[in-house]
N, C-alpha and C positions, 0 to 999 in steps of 0.2 A: 511452653512450646517445645516441641521435640519431634524428631522424625520417629516414625513407628518402627523403623529398622533399628535393631539393637546394635549394629556395628557401624559406628560413625566413621566413615572413611577419611583417613588423614591425607591421602594423595589421590589425584585423579588418574595419574599414569605412572606405572613403574617401567623404567627402561632397562631391558636386559641386553647386554652387548659385550663383545670382546674388545677390551680397552685398547689393545695394541693395534687393532684393525681400524676402528672407527671413532675413537673417543674425540680426537681433535679434528675430525672431518664430518662425515655424515651425521653421526649420533650427536655430536656437539651442536651442529646447526639445527637438528631436529629439536633438541632440548630447548634451545633459545627460542625457536619459533613457537613451540607449545606454550612456554612461559609468557611470551608476548601476548598471547590470547587469554591470559589469566588462568591457564590450566596448571594445576598443582602437579608438578612433575618431580619424581624422585630419580636422581641419577647418582650412582655410587662414585664419588670423586676420588676414591683411593686408587692410586696408580699401581701399587703393588699389593698383591694378595699375601697375607701372612698366615701361615699354617695351611693345613690341608682341608679343614672343614669350613663349610659356609656358616656365617654368623647367624645365630638365632635371631638377632635383632633384624637382620635382613629378611629372614623368613616372615617376621611379624610385619615388616614394611610391605611385603608382597600382599599379605592378607588384608592390609588396611588400604589397598589401592583399588580403585574402581575397575581399572583395566591394565593389562600389561602389553607393552610393545616389545617384541623379540626381534632384534636386528641380527639376522642369520648371515654372517659374513664367512669368508673362507676359513678363518682360524677359530670360529666360534666353538666348534666341538673339541678343539685341543685343550680347552679350559675345563677342568673338573668342576670348578666353581660355577661356570656358566651352565653346565649340564645339570648340576644340582638345583640351580635357580629355575631352570626349565621344568624339571620334575615338580617343583613346588608350585610353579605358575599353573601347570596343567591340573594339578591337584585342586587348586583354588577354582579353576574353571568348572570342575565337576562338583565341588562341594558348596561353593558360594556363588556360582554362576558368574564368575569374573570373566569379562570379555578378554580374549587373547587375540592380538593382531600380529601375525608374523610379517616381517619384511625380508624378502629374499634379495639381499644386497650382493650383486655380482655372483650369485650362486643359483643353480637350477633346483627348483622345488623337488624334483625327482631324486636328486642326489641327497637331499635332506631326509626324505621319507625312506629311501632305500639304502642310505649310508653308502653312497657312491662318491667318487671324486675325492675332494679334500675331507669330506665327512667320513668316508670309509677309511682313509689313511689315518685320521685321528682316532677312530675307534680301534683300529688294529694296534696302534701304539698303546692305547689304554689296556688292551688285552695282554700285552707283554709285561705290563706292570704288575708284579706279583702282590703288591699291596692292595690292589683293587679286587674286591670279591666279585664272583660271577653274578650274584644277585644285583649288585650295583650296576654292572655292565648291562644287564638285561633291562633295568629301569631306564638307563640313559637311551638305549636303543629304542625302547618303546616310546619314550618321550619324543625323540627325533622323528619317528614314524608318524606319531600323532600330530605334531606341529606341522610336519610337511604336508599333511592332508587338509590342513585348515585353509580357508580362504584368506588371502592376505594381499600384500603389495609386492610387485616385482619391478625392479628398476627398468628392465627391458631397454627400450630406446629413449626413455624419458631422461630429461636432465634431472640432476639431484634436486635442484631448486623447485622444479615443478612437482616432483614426487613428494617433497616435504610439504609443499603447499596443499597438495591433495590429501595427504595423511592428516594434517592439522585440521582441515575442513571436515574430514570424516570423523575424527575424534571429537571435535567441537559439537558436531551434530548429535553424536551419540550421547555426550555428556549433557547437552541441553535437554534431550529427551529424558534422560535419567533424572536430571534436576527437576524437570517438570513433574515427573512422577513423585519425586521426593517431596516437592512442594505441596502436592495434594495430600501427603501424609503428615505434613506439619500441622500442628494444632495450635491455634491462638496466635499465629505469626502475622496474619494480615493487619490487624490493628496496630501491632508493634511496628511493622514496616511503614505504615502511614505516618505514625508519630515520628519515626526516625527520618523519614523523607523530608518532613517539614524542618527538622533540625539541620539536615545536611545542606539545604538550600542549593540544589544542583545548578540553578540558573545563575547563581552568584559567581563573580570572578575572584572573590576573596578565598584565601586558604581557610578551610574549616576543619577543626579537629573535634570529633565527637567520641565520647567514651561510652562504652556499654558495660554496665556493672551489675552485680548480683551474686548470690551465693553459688557455690560450686554445684553443678548439675541443673542449674535453673534454665539453661538454654542460650547462653550468651554467644557461643561459637556458632550454634545453629542459626541464630538470628543474623549474625555478621555474615555468614556464608550466604544466606538468602538475599541480603542486601547486595552483596558482591555479585552474585549471579544475575540478579534482576536488573542492576543498573550499570554493570561494567561496560556495556556497549555505548554508554554516554561519554566515555573517556578515551583519550589517546593512548593511555597506558594503564595497566592494572597490575597489582601484585597483592597476593594474600600470603603473609608471612606467619607460619604456624609455630606455636611454642617458642616465641621469641624470648620468653622469660628464662629459658634454659641456655643462656649464653655460654655458661661454663662448659657445657658439653660440646656445642657446635663451634663456638668461637665467633667473634664479631665479624671476621672475614667471610664466614659462611653466609651470614644474613646480608652483608654488604653485596656479595656476589649475586645472591638471589634477587635483591632489589635492582641491581644494575642490569642483569640479564633480562629481567621481566619488563622493566619500564624503559630502559635506555638502550637495550640490545647490545650491551657492552659487558664483557667478562673480565675487564682489567680491574682487579681489586686494588691496584695501586693509585687509582684516580683519586684526586684530593676531594675533600668535603666541599670546598669552594666550587670546584668544577661541577660536582653533582648538583649543588644548589643552582648554579647558573643554567645548566642544561634542563633541570626540572622546571625552572621558572618559566620556560616557554611552552610547557605542556600542561594539559589538563589531565591529571592522573588520579586514580583511586588506589590508595594503599590501605590495606587492612592488616593491622598488627594484632595477632591473637596471643592471649595468655601473657599480658604484660601490665602489671599493676602500676608501675611507676609513672606512666604517662598521664594518669587520670587527673593529677593536680593541675596540669596545663591545658585542660580541655576548654573549648568554647562552650560546650554543654555536655552534660552527663545524663545518659538514659539508664534508669534502673529497671531491669527485667523483674516483673512480679511473678509470684506463684500463680499457677493456673486456678481459675475459678472452678467451682464444683462441676459445672456442666462440661467445661473443657477437659477437666481431669478425667471425667467418666468417658468422654469421647476418645481421648488418647489411650486410656487403659483398654477399652473395648477393642480398639483397632489393633492393639498389640496382642492382646490375649485371645481374641476371637476372629480377627481380620474382618470384622463387620461392626455396625453401629450398636447393635443390641445383643446382649448375651442370652444364652438359653435360660429359661426361667429357673432351672435348678441351680444355676451358677450365680444368680443375682446376689444372693445373700453374701456369698464369699467375695464377689467382686467389690461390694461396698466396703468390706473390711480391708481389702488390699488398698483401695483408693483412700480410705481414711488413714491408713498407715503411712502412705506416701505424702500426705499433707500438701498436695499441689505441686510437688517437686517433679518436673518432667523426667529427670534421670531415673528416679525410683519407679514411676509409672511405666516407663519404657522397659527398664530392665526386668522388673517383676512380671509385667504383662507378657513380654516375649518368652520368659522362662516357663510360663504356664500354658503356652499355646499347645493345643491338642493333648493336654494332660487331663486325666480323669479327676473326679472329685476327691478321691483319697489322696492324690498327690497335692491338690490344693489345700486340703486340711493339714497335711504334713508340713507344707511350706509355711502356713500360718503359724503353726506350733514352733517351727524353727525360727521364724522372725521374732517371736516373743522373747527368745533367748539371745539372739545375736543378729547383727546387721549383715545383710547380703554382702559378700566379698567384693563384687564389682562396684556396688554403690559406695562401700567403705573406701575402696581404692581411690575413687574420684574425690570424695569429700576430704580425705586425709591430705590431699595435695595442699589445701589451704592451711591446714594445721602444720604441715612440715615446713612452711615458709616462716613460721613464727620464731621469735627468739625464745630462750629458755624461760624467762619470766612470763612471757605471754602464754607459753604452753602450760605453765603451772596455773595461771589464772583461768585459762579456758577449761582445764581439767577440774579445777576446784568448782567452777560454776556448773559444769556438766554433771559432776558427781554429787555436789552438795548444795549449791546455791541457786539453782534455777528457780525463777519466780520469787526470789527474795528481794527485799528492798535494796536498791542500788547503793545509797549512801551508807547504810549499815554494813554491807559487804565490803565497800571500799575501805572502811576503817579497819575491818578485819584483815584484808589483804595488805593494807599499808603497814599494819603492825608486823606482818610476815616479811616485810622488806621486798615486796613484789612490784612496787611502783605501779599501782592500779590506775593512776591518773592517765598515763600514756598507754598502758597496756590495754585497758578496757576500750579506750578510744580506737586503738588499732584493731581490736577484735570487731568493733562496730564497723569500721571502714572496710574490713574484709568480709563482712556479712556473716560472721560466725556467731554473733549475738546481737540482740536488739534491746532497746529500752522502751518499755510500755508501762504507762502509769507509775513511773519511778521504780519499776521492777525489772530485774535482769531476765530476759527471755531468750529462748534458743529453740530452733527447729528441732522437733523430736528426733529426726534422723541424725542431726549433728550431735545431739546428746548421746544417742546410741553409738555414734562413731567414737566419742570420747570414752564411753564405757569400754568399748572394745579395745581401744588403745591401752587402757589400764589393765584389763584382764588378760590381754595377750602377753604381757611382760612375764608372767609366770603362771603355771598351773596351781602353785601353792599360794593361796590368798595372802598368807603372811609375808610374802615377798613382793607384794604389790604396793604401789604408792598410796592408794586410796581404797577404803573399805566402806561400802554402803549397803551391801546385801546382808540381810539378817543371818542367813546360814553361814556365810563366810566369816562374819564377825564372831559369831558364837564359836565357830571352829577355832579361830585364831586365839580368842581370849581363854577358852576352856582348855585348849590343848597346848597353850603357851608356844605357838608357832610364829609369833610376831617377830619382825626383824627391823633393822635400821632403815629399811626402805619405806616403812609405813609413815606417811605424813599426815593422814587424816582418817578419822573413824566417825561415822554418823550412824548410830544404832537406833532403828525404829523398833520400839518394844511392843507394838500392837500385835496381839495374838501370841506373844511369847509367854510361856508359863513361868519359867525361872531361868536365870543365868547367874552363875557363881564363878568368880575368878579371883585370883590373888595378885599380890604385887608382882609375882614372876611374869604375869601376862604382859606387862609393860616393860620388863627388864631390859629388853634389847631394842625397844622403840625410842631410841635417843634422838630421833628427828621428828617425833610426833608434834605437830603444831596445832591441829584442830581435833577436838573431841566433843561430840554432842550425843547425848542419850535422850531420846524423845519418844513420844507416842503420837502417831497420826491415826486417828480413828476414822476410817473411811465408811463406816456403817451408817445408814440413814436412821436406824433404830438404836440410837446410842443408849437409850434407857432400858432396853429390853434385858431380861434376866440372862439370856444367852450371851449378849454382848458384855454384860457386866462380868460374867465369869471369864470371858476371853481376856479381859483387860487387867486381870490380877496378875501382876508380874513382880517378882522380888529380885531386886538388884542388891547383891551383898558384897561388901568389901571386907577383906580380912582386917583384923585389928591393927596390924602393922603396915597397912597399905600405904605405899608411897609411889608417886609418879617418878619416872626415870628420865624424862625429857626436859631439857632446858629450852626447847624450842616452842613449847605449847603456848599458843596465843588465845585460843578460844576453847573454853571448857563449858559446855552447856548441857548438863543433864537435866532435861525437863522442859524444853521448848514445846509448847502446845501439849502439855500433859495435864490439863485440867481434870480434876476429880479422879485421877489415877492413883495407884498405890505402888510406887516404885522404890524410890531411894529412901533408906532409913537413916543413913548417916553419910557424911562426906569423908573422903580420904584426907590424908596429910597433903597439904598444898606446898610444903616448904621446898620441894624440888622443882616447882614450876614457877619460878620467880618472874618469868616474862608474861604471865597470864594477864590479859587486859580486859577480858569480859567473862562474866560468869552468870549463867541464867539457870535458876532452880525453881522457876514458877510452877506452882500446882503440885509439888511433891507432897502429897497429903499425909504420908507416913514419915516424913523427914522430922527427926527429933533433935538431931545434934549437928552443929557446924563445927568443924575442927578449928581449934584455936589458931592454927597457922594462917587462917583466912585473914585475920586482922593485921598480918604483916606483909601483905602482897603490895609492894611499893608501886608496881605498874598497873594495878587493877584500876580501870576507869569506869566500868559499868558493872553493878552488882544488883541482881533482881532475885528476890526470894519471896515473891508475893504468893499469898494463898497457901502457905505451908502451915496448915492449921494445928499441927502438933508441935511446932517449934516454940519452945518456952524461953529461950535466951539467945542472945547474940554475942559472939566472942568480943573480947575487949579490942578496941580500935587503937593500934599502936602506930602503924606505918602506912596507912592507906593515903599516902600523900598525893596520889594521882586520881583518886576516886572523884568522879563528877556526878554520878547518879547512884543513889541507894534507894531501892524500893523494897519495903517490908510490908506493904499494904496487904490487908486480909489475913495476916498472921494472928488470928484471933486469940491465941494463947500466949503470945509474946507479952510478958509483963514488965520487962525492963529494957530500956535502951541504954547501952553501956556508956560509961564515961569516955570522953575523948581526951587522950593523954597528951596530944601535941597538935600543932597547927595543921589544919586540913585546907590547903590553899586552893583546891580545885572543886570541892563539893558545892554544887549549885542547886541540886534538887534532892529533897529528902521526903519520901512518902512513908508515913506511919499510919495512914488512915485504916480504920478497922482493927487496930491492935488493942491489946489489953494493958498498955502501959499506964502507969499511975502518975509518972512525972517525966519531965524533960530535964536532963542534967544541966547544971549551970555551965558545964564545959562546952555546951553547944556554941558558946562564943568563939571557940577555936575554929568553927566552920564559918570564917569571916566572909567567904564568897557566896554564902547561901542566898539564893534568889527565891526559891519556893520551898515552903514547909507545909505539908498537908497532914492535918491532924483530924480530919473528918471522922465522926463516929468513934472517937476514942472515948468510950463511955466510962472508963475508969480513971481518966485523966482529971486530977484535982487542981493542979495549979501549974503555972508557967514560971520559969526562973526569971529573976530580975535582970539576967544578962541578955535576954531577948533583944532589948533595944540596941545592944552593941552590934547586932547584925545589920550594919548600915546599908547593905545591898539588898536586903529582903524586900521583895515586892509583892509576893503572894503568900498570905497566911490564912489557912482555912481551918476554922474551929467549929463548924456546924456539927451538931449531933454530940458534942462533948457535954453530956447532961450533968456531970458532977463538977464541971469547971465553973468556978465563980465568975462574976462579971469581969470581963477582960478590961484591964485598965491600960490605956495608952500613956503610961507615965514613965518617969525616970529616963527620958530619952524619947523625943518626939517620933511617933510612928506614922505621921501623916503621909510620909512618902509611899506607904503601901498603896499599890494600884488596886489590889483586890483583898479586902478583909471580910471574911465571912464568919460571923460569930453570932451565936444566939444569946 
């Protein structure tokens, strides 16, 4: 759900006034009266202007207001700041159709438009100021003339109280009409309002706290605003507090004052909390707090805003892009691509649709090409707000998932992240709470636009890929490795070899990557015709390491050359692992040209998972010296592996050993050192002739598979009872 207007207005009314004239009298009373009706009013509370130039932030506030009220008092034109405000307000009237309401407070409209009386005196004084350029004077004069010709309010013989009452009624009527029009442009809001209405229990006398949650850009504020506008008349007092999460910028007194003036008609910020509770206790009030995550844990109920269904997404996009329900036939194909890109996120549908309004097909094509490469800046800015609120560990986890681990098994990735000291238990939970990731079928999932936001955060850090924290794009990685441009900033590299003919790099490529903790080289074949001759040609890629290749990072936790590389021809030999002593997982599955494993592999004390399955040219495995942390060793399918090495010392953690489909002829007696072994798979070891007498010493062994071992003599359960086996499969 979202408004089809791309500019979500933050304020209903912007008050422009001369502080020394009316701040503590007329304008102050008008501000209180407007807020008491639930009208979001901006009033600049700074008593003294610092500097000569109007703040750019104030300009932005004017642009984000539905209408501006200009209180033209006798000293108004003496302020250069007020005159610059007026110029900007009238510019917004012309460009974004902002309503402008002048109030002639003890001044004659003719003096304003003709610069007579106090206005003439003020302009004469400005003309004598040599620092003010003629063009600036002309702009101010034109603005006064224009605002003096507008229909507005004149105090005349009315009391100030009556005038304020009339102004508030007029503004309320205007905003109600505008809100009605906006409501017609909101898509998918009706069903949400009905569900929330039942949760709010308006007829109850109890205090109810309802939270609205969902990912950034999903329409939480739009829904809250709709609830506020539709039901505010049921309450004695109302207040809509925007951006409460940014307490550091505004200060707690600011929000306290907003609440007091809107609900209790009191501007005394020194009033105690106890007094506030007592006075609110006798009123039925509606308070909406926007952009505040911390309150959710104490809610009576929490409502999660869902992505738009396809029909609603089409409706919203068409309304923004065409200002009608159905696009021209020639634009239909393009429309569906933009809608698919947005994945039901109202923010994206609204921003993209509005940017395409009245544009030709060439522009639409160009925009699609642009979105393939980078995320739209406006969408990125909104989505990044949630990322910016994360701590450093959570940011690292989010970027790792966005760049490397989307759609990966949660438990598997948790182990990797835990080994990197990123505390994924709490980190992933917080990412879920903030709707930055989800868990589906035990896999880590993420909205595509959030992933693109993560990519953009990484790529924006530097134009040089070697100075970025994560590398996942093939061209960038080849550039960094072949040109030796890597730096200490690089934390992870995931190289997809599909379509790559050859890559050759030396030890120098990693020389400066001393913080590298994740490295994976894999092939993802996306072709449906994987057996075709053309596909086969594309998949021949040679990865060559120099003879003296050594890694230079003590941080490396995951080295995985070969995930999903079945039937490919990549890796011929592995490098020296002696410098990556923290390595905990190594996956080399399906490296069909892999002939040699470096001897340093057998000395990795922290290695917990090693899989070298289906490496059909591998003939030997290095001696096992210090694999004291190894839990799983998978050599299945290594059909030329003839010997399993002796185990020279106790292996206290090895619980699963897969040797099925290998050419081994015997199991060494030193297998007894693997005292924690639970599973031993020897299926189809057709050259296996006998088992050692030490097998019964494996007291924890529960699964022993011997089927297909055609040369193995009859298995004897002797010299140590093996009745404890849960699963013994032998022929």
